[in-house]
LOTOR-36748 format. One record per residue: residue in three letters; x, y, z of N, C-alpha, C, O in turn. Coordinates in pm, whole numbers, plus 50000, padded with zeros to 5 digits. Each point is the difference from the previous one (the first is absolute). Layout:
AlaXYZXYZXYZXYZ...
# end
This chain:
Met203189306937754500905006449968498835015650086499035004949942Ser501344998350159500275012350062500345015849946501085005749984Ile497944997450001500525018650012499535012550023498825002849977Asp502015005450067500085008850091499495010649916500554995449900Ala498945013750062499385008249888500695011649983500155007649904Arg500364992350253501185016150073501664990949961500975007450022Thr499224985549952501424991150010499884990149882500754998149904Gly498464998050121500034987149916500554990749978500975001350075Pro499214986249857500594988349994501334998649994500465009149930Ala500634981750121501565004149968500054990749829499584988849972Pro501275023849924500284993249908500224991050023500334995750111Ser499444994249710500794984850021501184999549862499884995149888Pro500995010550163501164997849880499644985249881500294998949881Thr498894989950225500424990549874498244996449954499614991049924Gly499735016950134498365001549933499845005149879500775006349927Pro497954989650060499435002149834500355016649960500425008150083Leu499334994749782500555007349867498825012250116500375009650067Ser498254984749914498635007150039500135003450163499025004350061Gln501954994049991500115005250142499915015150001500175007149902Ile499484997950251499875014050013501275003950100500254992950097Asp500535018649874501115003850132499475007450068500095011949969Tyr499244984750136499435005250161501085010850031499875012250018Ser501254979649982501195006150113500265015049981500555006650088Glu498855001249741500805011449952498735006750085499084996850075Arg501525014649862498555012750042499235001349956498915002350053Ile501434996549778498904997749906500094983050004500964992849976Pro498115004950052499474986049971500234995049851498965002649941Asn502054990849961499774998449801500284986650017500444992350085Asn499175007949811501084979349920500385008549888499614994549897Val501065018050075501455005249876500995004250108499875011450046Asn500824983049986501554996150049499935018650029500935005649942Leu498085004450138500355015149998501134999550086500815008749968Asn499474985950109501675003450056500604999749910500825008950022Gly499494985449843501234997149966499735013949859500384998749884Asp499175008550150499865013349954500105013650074499105008350005Arg502184992750055499115009850139500135014749958500425006950093Arg499295001349769499555011149963498524997450021499375006150086Leu500064984949835498864998749971499244997450145498965005950030Gln501814983150070499134996450119499915018350034498915005050028Arg502075001649966500175010950131498835008249947499195006850065Ala500904991049797498345011549958499494996449964499715004149888Leu499494982350174498944996750050499944998150152499034994350049Glu501815009750016499894999750154499545017950007499115007150047Gly501744993749897499985019749985497745000149947499175007450052Trp500634985049869497865004849970499744992750146499355007750070Gln500954980249996499224994150087499285007150105499044996450067Pro501515012549934499305009050174499215012349976499455006650087Lys500574997049709498595001349956499294998949972499095008349996Phe500914973349944499094997750000499004991350112498844995949998Leu502545003850118498845001450143499935007950032499014999850073Asp501575012549927499095013250006498275006949943499075007550029Trp501424983449880498855004849883498714986250053498795001549985Trp501784987150068499114991750035499055001650147498814997050014Arg502235009250096499195009250114499375005849963499035000350075Gln500775009149800499095012650016499224990649908499284992450065Leu500675006449836498634998749884499834985249988499294996149907Gly501354993250185499344987050008499364998050085499585010850042Pro499874976850043498894999050064499535009650108500814997850089Ser498295012249958500015006050103499164993450084499015006850030Leu501044983350015498814993350123501604993150078500944993449956Pro498765011350155501274992450085500154988150053499464997750108Thr501274992549830500224985050078501424998450078501005007149996Lys498784983350064500734996050049501264988549911501185002649979Asp497994983049979500564992849887498494994449930498825000350034Val501994994549844499624997149865499974985149991501094996150041Tyr498114992949920500694989249919499554999549904498905000249945Leu502494999050026500515008849832500414991349919500174990650078Arg500145005449815500704991449952501455008749960500315011549971Thr500434973950049501495008949878500914989049970500364989450053Ala499905018249828500264990749893501384994450053500765008950039Val499784976149971501304996950030500964996749880501215001050018Ala498364995749878500504993049886499155002449858498875005049999Val501684991749908498785005849837500414986349973500965003849933Gly499124985850062499644985449971498514994649983499125006150063Arg500534983749863498215001049980499284996950132498905004750028Asp501934985350067498894992850119501275011850117501135004849982Gly497244995650201501225007250053500615013249997501175002250030Trp498045005949934501125013149934499685013350150500755009550024Ala497824986550062499545010950037500354990850172500054988150030His500075021150028499844997550179499475009450062500295011749976Phe498374982950166499005004050022500265004550126500594991550066Glu499075024850028500994999350139498885019150011499755010049932His500044984950181499715012150061501115015649986500875001450085Val498965008649809501135007550031499795015250039498895003549960Pro501725005950098499925006549989500005012749853501105004849972Met498014998549969500065003649880500765011849957499825002549881Glu500925005050175500705009850031501494994149968500945004649935Glu498864983250140501514988650011500244993249846501104997349953Tyr497294999949966499804990549918501685004949926500735009850015Arg499354976749896502094999049921499455001849848499724992049911Trp500285019050099499435003049865501354997349887501055005050042Gly499034990549871501044995049951499874995349817498985000549932Ile502384995450025500015001549848499784984249953501054994650035Phe498304997649916499914991649934499624993649861498875000849954Leu502354991849974499664998349872499924984649962500824991750041Ala497955004949866500124986350014501224994249903500525007249915Glu499934977750109500674994049957500435001049848499344998349897Ala502455006350130500185001449880500514990749909500784991850048Asp498885007149786500024984549905501245005649961499575006949908Pro501824995650092500994998549924500024996449777500515004749899Asp498554983850145499555005449833498214998449950499174992049956Arg501005022350091498065002649966500735009449815501185002149974Val498224999549983499795007249891498685007349949498904994549997Ile501345018949962498595006549930499354991049938500274990849922Ser498375015650152498734991549890499165003949915499274991849945Phe500665022050026499385006149902501235014249992500965002250075Gly498595004949814500685008449895500755000649919500444990049945Lys499915022150026501385001349891501334986950065500794994249927His499125004350212500994990650063499834987250045500824992850057Arg498365005549921499294988550000501284985149978500644996249903Gly499284999450225501154990249966501155004450055500854992150042Glu499295021049962501665003250036499404997850220498984999650069Pro502924999749946499754995650195499235016150042500055010549936Ala499524987750145499455009450110500755004050026501054994450031Trp498585023849966501125009950038500055003150149499015004950055Gln501924992850001500475003650144500495017250038499915004850113Glu500575002149778500335009550040498665010449873499624995149894Val499945018250156499515007549954500675002349880501225000450015Pro498245002049826500265002749853500135013449985498925004049957Gly501705003550054500075018249958499115002649948499275006850072Glu500164990749792498624996749921498915001450055499095006749950His500804985250198498334997550056500755007650159499544995050102Arg500965010249907500325003350136498465008750055499144998050085Ala501145012149812498805008049999498204992450027499215002450092Asp500694992249838498734992349988500094989750133498894999250052Leu502114993050014499824992150060499895005950159499564994450100Met501075020549883500035003350165498225005549975499475001850110Arg500024999649829499325008750005498674985349996498875003350035Leu501304985749935498694988750037500705002050138499125004950071Ile502114993750010499904993650155499495012750024498774999150001Val501635013050019499315014250061498934996249996499574995650106Val499625004149791498475003750027499164983550056498784999150016Gln502424986650010499224992650046500505002650170499185000850091Gly502245000249929499805013650116498785000750038499184992050047Asp500835020449921498985009750038498764999450050499435007350080Thr500084979349840499024991150074500084995050133499065000950079Glu502074993849949499574992950174499585010050128499014998950072Pro502095011549934499955010450076498435003550016499215001150094Ala500755000049793498425005649968498644993650094499205004150084Ser501114983849846498414996950080500414998650139498914998350054Val501715001450012500624999550180499605011350007499215000950094Glu500905006149867499505021650020498674995549969499065004250067Gln500744986849829498205005450002499204989250094498775000649994Gln501724991450075499304993750126500205001250101499364992450072Arg501515016349992500694998350117499155002250079500004991150085Val499025018749938499235002450087498994987650042499624999850117Leu499834987349773499114990050023500304990550116499154991550025Gly502075009050057499794992050154499065004550028499034992550007Ser500815022550023499105007850118498254989450007499204997550090Thr500865000049802498134993449950500334985949950499064996549928Ala501594996750077500304984349979498824997150049499505005350099Pro500004985949833498514992750042500314984850030499144991450016Ser502425006549992500144985850121502065001150031500695005749917Ile499774989750176501574997550001500174993349926501065003849952Tyr498604987349994500434992449900500095004749866500844995049925Asp498155016550024500465005049874501085016150041500755006749929Met498794994850240501235009349971501414994350008500845008349963Arg499524983350064501154990049971499975001949798500865006149936Asn498314989150025500295002549883499815014449904500324999649881Leu499465005750144500485016749998501445001250020500654999549895Phe499985001950208501224997350029500924988949936501075004849962Gln498854985850022501084990949935499485007949809500884999549914Val497625007350044500945005049888500705011549995500935001449921Asn498625009350175500695011549957501784995850072500665010449999Val500224976850062500814997950021500964994749880501215001049975Glu497814993649971500404993149831499705009249935499584996549889Glu500435016250130499625009449870501255006450036500925002049921Gly499055001750235501605009850006501524988249923501125004049968Arg498314980750023500754995049967500265003149861501135003949969His498024994949951500075001349900500585014549903500115002649881Leu500095003250222500295013349950501935001550032500745007749940Trp499704982150175501014995150014500504989849890500734992250060Ala499225005249844499794993749885500915009049880501115000149946Met497565007250057500135011949841501075008250096500815003749915Val499575000350185500615010050044501874992950034500895005750063Tyr499154982449876501324990050028500485002049882501105004749972Leu497884990749943500185005749813500315008449959500595001649893Leu499005007850203499915017949941501805002250020500805003849914His499514991650252501195004550015501114991749937501065004949961Ala498574979550031501494991049949499855002549825500884995549926Tyr498255010150032500214998749779500365018050009500905006749949Phe498104996650129499895018249893501075010450089499815012049982Gly500894985650078500545009150058499665009050071499294996950096Arg501155020649880499835008450111498385004149882499325009350042Glu500364986449873498635005149957498714990050064498775000550007Gly502324990250034498554988650063499844999350160499214992850060Arg502055019650020499875002250086499015005350036499134994550067Asp500825022849874499385007949979498644993849973499185002750088Glu500334989249809498804996949970499714994950166499125006150061Ala501574983450004499474992450089499355007850113499124995650073Glu501595020349934499945006950153498535005449910498995001250069Gln500935000749834498215005149984499204989550037498865002050043Leu501564988149946498714991849962499624999050151498944994050015Leu501665010550108499555004950112499705012650029499675002350116Lys500375008949789499545014350002498324999149928499065007350032Arg500914983549881498825002849934498904992950117500664992850074Asn498245007149953499014998450061498665002949914499735007849909Ser499344979050184498914994349927498765013350019499535004650104Gly500324997549811499025010949993500205016350043499145007950041Asp502564994749929500675016450064500075006749866500364995849890Leu499195015850151499485008149879501005005549946499974998849877Asp501015007250167501164999549917501494991149940500895001049915Ser498474987150235500924988249926499174984049998500054989550064Pro499295015349839499064983149986501004988949956501145001249956Arg497964985450073500314988149918500055001649881499355009649956Ile501314983149962500355002649855498874996949952499475008549929Leu499654975450100498714992749970498805004750056500165001650121Gly498315002249830499115009150043499454987150111499605003150112Ala500414984249849499394989050135500795002150094499664992650093Phe501565015849944500805000850127499495012150039500545004950099Asn498794999649864499385014850086498675001150024499445009850051Glu500144981349917498204996750054500334997350154501054995250043Ala497605009650047500294998150129499694988950046499084997649922Thr500984992050158499304988350015499085002750099500584996750103Thr498655006149917498995004650070499414987150093499445005250096Asp500494981749913499934994150037500264981849975500424995449894Trp499214996450226500544986549912499594994449957500534988950001Leu498225012249922499114995549849500975010949935499454999249891Gln501575010750086500355000049931501404994249961500444997349889Phe500145001550238501224992650056499974985949915500954995649935Phe497674997850081499724985249954500055001449839500914993049955Met498465013049958500185012749948501574997249904500484992349917Phe499785017350145501565002949973500704987249979500684997049902Thr499064995150209501194989549961499934987449915500764992349941Tyr498115009250079499344988849840500435008249898501164998449963Phe497925012849965500655004449885500985012249990500285003649886Thr500095000950183501125009149967501374991650024500935002849924Asp499294986950177501244991550027499624990849897501034994749957Arg497735000349972500284990149914500615012549864500544994549904Asp499395016650093500875006449832501395001050116501004996549938Gly499175005350135501664997050051500304981649950501004997249933Lys497934991550113500854989749962500544999549848501174996749985Phe497895006949875499925000249899501335009149935500794996449913Gln499165015050151501035010149997501664991650063501105002849951Leu498734989050141501585000150058499714984849887501014996349941Gly498104998250041500104986149891500955003149864500784991149963Thr499145022449958500585002049938501254998949993500754994249922Leu499465015950226501495003549994500594989150034501194999649967Lys498384991050091501054983250004500014995249925500294988150008Glu499385018049860500254993649885501445005849904500484994849899Ser499965017450170500495012449964501864990149952500404989050039Ala500125018949891501124994649919500805005950141500814991450033Phe499225018350046500675003650114499824995450122499335004450093Asp501764980249894499824989150138499345009650102498805002250007Pro502435004750094499175008050075499284999550038499784993150100Leu499255015649830498555006349998499204983549954498854997150033Ala501994994649894498524990149999500124986250172499124993350054Arg502405008349976499694993150098499355008950119498994997950067Thr501795011049934498605012150131498534995650010499344996750099Cys500305004349758498375004449986499544982450018498934997950057Glu501894989949892499304991250043500134993350104499374989550008Phe501495014750100499444996150133499345013350082499824998150120Met499855013249834498825008750064498774994149911499005007249989Leu501024981249952498374997649940499584991550101498835000550039Lys502484987150038499534993950118499225006250097498884996550038Glu502125017550017498735012650095498875001849952499234998050093Glu500175004849813499365012349901498934986849993498795001650007Ala501784986749980498434987449990499175004350218498785000850015His501835000450064499494997050138498725017649976498914998450056His501245013349882499665010450013498434997649924498865001250044Met501754994449807498414995049928499464994450079498955005550033Phe501474977250064498955001750080498845003150071498824996350001Val502065013450070499165011450096499195004649941499165005950068Gly500674994349814499105012749883499184985649974500524993550091Thr498995001649875499594990049999499044992050074498774999149992Thr502084995450080499254992750143499015013250048498795001349985Gly501955005650063499195019650049499125003449929498965001250065Val500855002249776498715001449985499414983550015498845000250039Gln501644986749942499054995949972499254992150196499054992750026Arg501955013450056498925001650124499185006950038499234998250094Thr500905015449798499045013050039498294993649917498855000250044Val501824993949804498674997849957499334989050044498814998949973Glu502314985550146498954987050054498935012150095498805000549974Arg501945010150152499355004150047498355011150001498944999950061Thr501635007549844498574998249884499184993549952498835003549983Ala501884981449973498724994049981499614994950074498864995749982Glu501575002650100499044993450160499585012450020500095002149879Val499635005450152498955014150024498805001249893498825003250016Met501984992849857498794999449925498954992049995498795001349982Lys502264986750045498544988050017499664998450072499374989549984Glu500475015550166499355004250116498755007649978498955000650065Asn501465005349825499075017650016498964996049809499475006149907Gly500824979850140499315001249844500505009149869499305006849924Gly502184991150074501135009449923499905011649963500445006549904Ala498734996350213500955015850068501115000650022500434989150036Ala500725022949961500795002950120500535010350027500905004949932Ala498535001350195500135016549972501885001250106500604990750052Phe499765022749944500985005350101499005000850123500654998050102Glu498185004049922499465002250102500224982050072499984996150117Gln500164998849794500084986450067501734997850067500464996950109Gly499825004949824501875001450054500704992949931500934992550029Val498295012049814501154990849877500115009149909499605011450020Ile500934985249875500345012149845498694994549920499564988549999Pro500245016349974498424995449900500994999949841500745008449949Leu498774976450007500944995649870500125013049855500775003449910Thr497945000050147500135014849847501275007850007500545006849912Val499884990550228500815013750054501504988349947500394998649884Ile499914997850182501124985450001500254996449813500884993349946Gln498115013549999500124997549863500515013949905500375002649886Lys499415003450229500075020649975501784997850014500815003249913Tyr499504990750217501645000550059500544994049860500485008449924Leu499524979350034500314993149900499915005149891501155000949957Asn497835004849937500075009849907501145011150004500525004149896Phe499805000150223500555013449993501474991050014500845002349914Gln499504987550194501284997450023500754989949833501235000049989Phe498274995649947499814993949896500825003949874500984996449934Ser497755015750074500345013549879501525006750055501014998349931Val499035007550166501285007350012501154991149969500965005049941Ser499074982650092500864989650007500464996949848501154997949961Met497565002549956499925001149845501245010649936500784997049910Asp499155015750159500875011349953501204994550055501055005349964Leu499004985450113501644998550020501204995749898501195002350015Phe498044989249857500104992649913500935013449850500704995749908Gly499105013450105500025007449894498994998949908498894994850009Ser501725011049899499195007449883499974980049913500784991050031Glu498305008249884499534989449945501174998349889500624989849968Arg499475021549993501384997449894501185009650015499875011749963Ser501504982950098500565007550055501504994949922500274988150012Thr500715021149907501024997149947500845003250080500995001249928Asn499295000850164500904996650142499864983650085500644995550095Ala498334998949828500144987050082500124989349876500204988150024Gly499685016749843500694988949961501695000049970500824990949982Asn499255023150024501715001249983500644992350164501004992849999Tyr498195010450133500764996950073499794981949982500644994250088Tyr498604996049817499664988850010501015000249836501154995550008Ser498625007149925501344999549856501224998250094500544989050004Ser500005022950085501615002150075500224987950051501184996849995Gly497544989450088500254994050145500005004850096500094993350102Leu499805020649902499145006950165499464998750083500315002250117Lys498094991049807498954992650069499044991749871499655001349883Gly500294992350197499154987349929498985002650026499605010650049Arg499394973349902498554999750017499674994050160500785000550095Trp497904993949906499874991050119499794985949917499404997049897Met501544994550218500144986649884500934996749901500184990549924Glu500485022350106500905001449828500324984449973499304994049919Thr501555000750135500244988249942498884986449979500174989449940Arg498885014750119498654992049925499064998949885499254992049945Arg501455027150043499445000049878500204992649798501004998149931Lys497975000550048500404988849860500325013649884498865002649961Asp501785004049989500365002649931501895001649975500924992750040Asp499105020049878501715005150017500595008750059501165002949971His498065004050140500885007950064500265007849997500475005550100Glu499424999549796500685011649932498645016749938500025012350006Leu498774973549928498605008050006500395011749841499295010049992Leu501914987649886500015012549960499045003049897499715009649930Glu499724973050094498605001849844498594998550094499085000749918Asp500504998050178499354996350083499005008750004500495010649962Thr497874991650072499325007950015498684993750084500044988250035Arg498575022050002499264994550117498865009750019500415011549985Glu498874988350030499085010949989499135007050083498954994050022Met501165016250028499975009550075498545010850004499695007149904Ser499644992550209498535007550006500035012650035500795002550090Phe498295011049846500275010250049498865011449958499855001049878Val499365007550200498915006649940500485014049863500895008549992Glu498144988049935499884998049859498285011550028499114994550065Asp500615019749884498975000949959498944992450069499074994549942Gly501135005550181498964996850140499844983650014499124994350064Lys501984999449857500044985249954500724991150082498784999550017Ile501834993850046500904989850026500474995749858499174993049940Ala502195010349981500224996549886501084990549998500755001650096Thr499514991549847501704992550003501035001749838499875000149878Thr501265001250241501034998049820501404990550005500654994750090Thr499415005949837501224986350000501215011850042499855010349935Val501394989950168501185003049982501054993350011499824988050025Pro501715017249961501324987150021499694993650161499555005950098Met500854980849889500204998450139500845006950100499735002250118Leu501815001949783501105010150098499335011050065500565006250091Ser498104997149863500305014050061498394997450112499645008750079Ala499554976849902499335004850125500444990850101499064994450056Leu502365001549994499864987750058499475008650182499464993450089Asn500825019149922499085003350149498604991249951499634989950060Leu499715015149830498694991149998499654984450028499124994850068Asp502014999549843500274984050061499844998450144499054994050050Leu502165013050036499944994550163498925005250022499394993050081Arg499955016949886498935006850071498484985049978499184996550085Asp500925000549832499224987149969500524989050071499154997150083Glu501814995449927499814994950099500284999650144500434990650067Tyr499205022549974499765008550130498684999250026499585000250116Val499514998849766498415002250037499694984050021499124996050076Ala501844994349834499234993249989500424993650159499014995950062Asp502045003249996499874998750104499165002750106499364991450062Cys500635021849962499135008950077498214990849997499304998650100Ala500344996249755499144993749977499434990750132498974997350062Asn502794999349931499734982950099499735005750165499454991650072Gly500825019149980499294999750061498895011750070500105004750113Val499014998049804498875004550022499224985249982499264995550088Arg501014997949788499374985750037500124991450131499224990650016Arg501535011950059500184994050159499395007150056499554993450094Trp499945021449918499875010050078497524989749960499224994850080Asn500665007949768499194993649938499124987250069498824996750000Gln502474997950058499264986550091500165000950055500274988850043Ala499835016950019499515003450182498345005549990499194997650090Leu500375012049757499195004550034498774986749907498804997549996Glu502394997749948498814984449954499284991150139498874996650034Asp502125002650003500334989650160499155004950085499934993250102Ala499205018549895499085005550104498394999649906498895002450048Gly501424993949813498484996249989499605016149928498855004350008Leu502595005649904499425009849975500044998049874500464990349941Glu498865023050000500075002249885500915007449946500564996049897Glu499775016450160500795011450008501314992849976500434989850054Arg500185019349838501634998249914500655012850025499445010549969Leu502164988950105500895012449950500234992349866499844988549959Leu500905031349961500274995749874501295014749966500035011850033Leu500904978949883501245010549995499425008649855499744994349894Pro500135019950131499695009349910500664998249880501004993050022His498945009249895500545004549814501055005950032500245007250098Glu500404989649816501735004749986500085019449981500875008350026Gly498194992349935499355015349957499785009550100500065012149978Phe499594980950178498895005650090501265007350098500944994250053Asn498815016549950500575012650055501514999249986500574999550108Arg499985000349818501075005149942500745010250018499405010649985Lys501724990350041500695017649903501525001649962500865008649979Val498844972250029501784998249858499474992749922499074992350023Gly501735010349832499964995349927498484998049903499025005350052Val500754987549814498645003949934499075000950032499185004549921Tyr500464992150197498665001750054499895013050136499195004350082Ala501914997349881500495015650111498145011749988499525002549889Gly499885001950227499395004749988498725000749922499265009649977Gln500664973849979498724997149875499114999650142500434997250112Pro498255006249853498224995550110499994984349930499404996549899Val501024999550143499784980950017499894998750087500565006350090Ser498364981449928499144996950136500674986150021500474993349908Pro499515002750237500394988350031499844987949957500644990350041Glu498155009249839499244992449890500784998449906500184989249943Gly500265019350035501255005149880498645008949891500034997749879Glu499345007850154499115010849932500885014949958500605006250088Val499394998049785500455007249992498715013550031499115001149916Leu500905009450218498645005850007500285016649923500845001749911Asp498435007550135500145012449949500405005050132499384994850093Ala501845017349953500785009150101498924999050108500244998650120Glu498165002349807499615013050140499234983750078500134999550122Thr499074987349805499954991650043500704991950001499574989249958His501855011650090501104987150030500605013850161500854997550086Ala498485013149902500795012550162498874992150076500124993050101Ala498755009849828498434995650125500094988750044499424995250097Arg501694997749795499594983950121501274995050059499964989150058Ile501825021349931500464993950061500074997850196501064997450059Asp497615004250011500415001350086499464980750025500144991350086Ser499225010249781499564979050076500354996949928499234994649920Trp502115006150049501144991249958501224999050084500514989950048Leu499855021949959501285003450107499785001550191498775000149991Pro501375000650099500115002250086499905018350061500925007950017Ser497894993549999499975018850059500135001950092499724989850064Glu500705021350024500555003350073498964993950138500515001850110Gln498274992249889499294999350122500104986149976500064994250109Asp499994997049786500384988850012501204997150090500044992650098Arg501055015849840501174999750079499895003150126501044995350044Lys498485008950035499195005050141499794991449995500944993250041Ala498225000749929498694990650091501264985849966500124993250102Val500645002549798501154988650069501135004950116500324993850101Ala500115017649858500485007850157499714998150127500934998650079Asp497715000849967499075000550048499914979950089499974996850119Leu500024999549828500394984350036501204994850022500194987950009Met500805021550003501554998550009500605004250134500815008150044Val497794975550027500635005250162500734991050035499414989350008Pro501815010350021501004992650034499574986850117499284998650099Gln501574994049827499484982150133501054996450003500664995849905Tyr499925006050284501314997950021499604992950087500585003050105Glu498624987949910499834982950059500674992449931500075001149878Leu500694987550208500844989349930498684993449904498965005550037Gly500774984849854499114992949923498385006049981498934994249980Lys501615027450045498604995649964500145016249891501035006349983Phe497154997949941500515003649873499005007950022499224998750094Ala500735012749795499165015050028499474989849928500414990149940Ser497575020250106499244995949884499494997649856498984994349961Trp501835010449983499395001349804501274989150021499484990649940Ile501775004450102500304987349881500454986350060500805001550092Ala498884985849879500724989250051501064996049991500935002649924Pro498824985350221501844993950021500634996649865499264996749908Pro501695003750081500254985549951500114989650005499934995750115Ser500254996549806499924982050035501224994150056499994988750049Ser501275020249945500724993350096501735012850005500375009049924Gly500154985750192500925014850038501405002849884500044996949881Ile500825008750187501305000149868501064992550136500035000050123Asn500524996049798501184986149989499434990250104500434997750114Asp498674997649830499484988950102499565003450122499834990250073Gln499895022249983499835003050087498135003549990499295003249905Pro500364993850268498745001849957499555013950017500745009050043Val497754992949914499235014549951500645009350139500885008549986Glu498734989150098499945007950136501455000150038500155006350105Phe500824989549852501435006249985500625012250114499755010449939Asp500734992550155500385014650024501065004549852501215001850012Tyr498154999349874500975003149887500835012250030501155001249959Val498065009950133500745014250003499475005050192498905001750054His502544999049997499805002250121500095022850021500835005850070Leu498494998649878500125015850056500145006750075499054999250078Ala501645007949952500555012050123498795004250045498935000849940Glu501505002950224498995011050071499395005249889498974995049955Glu501645015849990499435011449971498924996249862498915005549987Gly501554985649928498874988449891498745000850024499125003949923Leu500734990350249498954997350062499245007749994498814997549983Ala501785016850033499285008550119498405005349879499095007050044
# end
C-alpha cells in the first residue's frame, strides 16, 4: 500500500474498520465528516496547531524525514514509512477499533456497558484527566526542539523527529476528545494546550518534569526511557477507563509510545556500550577527555530523570485516585489480569515513608494507594532496562553497574518530598545531604562537559564519539540509510 503523507491513500469504502481516511483535511477513523460542526471546530484549531509547530517544534531546518504514518489501527501492518516534510506530516485522530460488547471491568459500575458519552457527574474529573495528559504531549516537543542541531547521527535525528511528530499526534488525540465530548469548556481547554509552554515563567506546563530543560542527548534518552515510560503507564490506566472513547484513544497511543521508549532504552544502552568500550581499553577508566561520558555521570543523569519521573505519579496516598477508580474513570495497569474483586473496598497494602530519621512502613487502604500501586509497576519496568544496560558492562568484563536510586531520593511530591534521602535509601541530616548532592545529580559542570561532547554528526552511517552505532536500522533499512534530508540552512 502506497501512502503520501501529504495526500494519503484513497479511502476504501469496503476496507476494514481499522482503516484511516486520509482523504480528509484531518485524517481520522472516527467519521469526522459525519459531524460537520465538530469537523469545522477542529479545522479551526488545526492552523493554531501548525503555528505552534512552526514556532516551538523542531528548530533544525529539514527537507524531509523518514517517518512512519499510521494507516490503520489493527494489530498488524498499522504503519507506513516514507520520507515526509515534517511540516506536511498528516497529524490525525485515530481510535482503536470499538468493541460493541465491552463492559466496565472495575469499580462500582463493574459489569455495566462502557460509556459512549460523558456522564454528567464525572464530566469535570474526566476533562481534567484528559487535559493533564494532553498537556504533556506538546511539552516534550518544546523541551526537545533544539536537539536536532547536536544530533549524534542522522539515524538518531530521525528517531528524535519521529518522537516529536507522534507527540504532536497525541496532542490531537486529546484535543479531539475535548472538542467532541466537552462542548465550549473542552474547546477552551484545547486552546490553552497551545498557550502553555514548557518552562514558561508565566504559563508553564502543568507537571513539573515537563518544565525541565532538555540540555543534551543523554538527557533526551533518559527522558524517553523514564518519563515516556511514565506516559506508558498513565495511558495504560486510561485504556481501562469506562469512558470508551478515551480507552480506545489511549489504546492506540500505546502503539506509538512503544517506539519512544525504544529510543530511550537503546540510546542509553549505546551510550553505556561506548563508555564501556573505552573503559575496557583503559583499564577501567573513561573520561570526557576521551570523547565519552563517564559512567558516574550517566548514573547522575539516571538518578535525576528517574526521580523527577517518579513525582509524575503524584502522592502515594490520594483520595482522588481512589475516587477515579471507584467511579470507573481510571483503572489499574493490566486491570483485567488482576486476581481480585476489582473494587478494593477492603484491600490494604504497605507504604514506606520517613519517620524519626528512618524509613518506616505503615498499612494503608489500597483504594487510597493506587498511585503507589501504579508507581510500583513502573519501577519494576524501569529495572528491566537497567539490567539490559548493565549487561553491556558485564559483556565488557567490567565490575561497575548502574542502579535505580531509592524511591525517596530527590523527591518533590508525596511522602518523601524534601526528605534528605540518599540514592541508597539512607536518611541523612540535611547538611550532609546538601554537601553530597553534586555527587548524585548532574552539576552545572557535568552538564557543560556533556554539552561540549554534543558535536553533530551528519555524515550517513557515522556516529559521534560518545555513542555506539545501533545493531540495526529502522524498518529494515541499513544503519547508514538517508533517514533525514537536511535543508541547506541546516547544513550551515
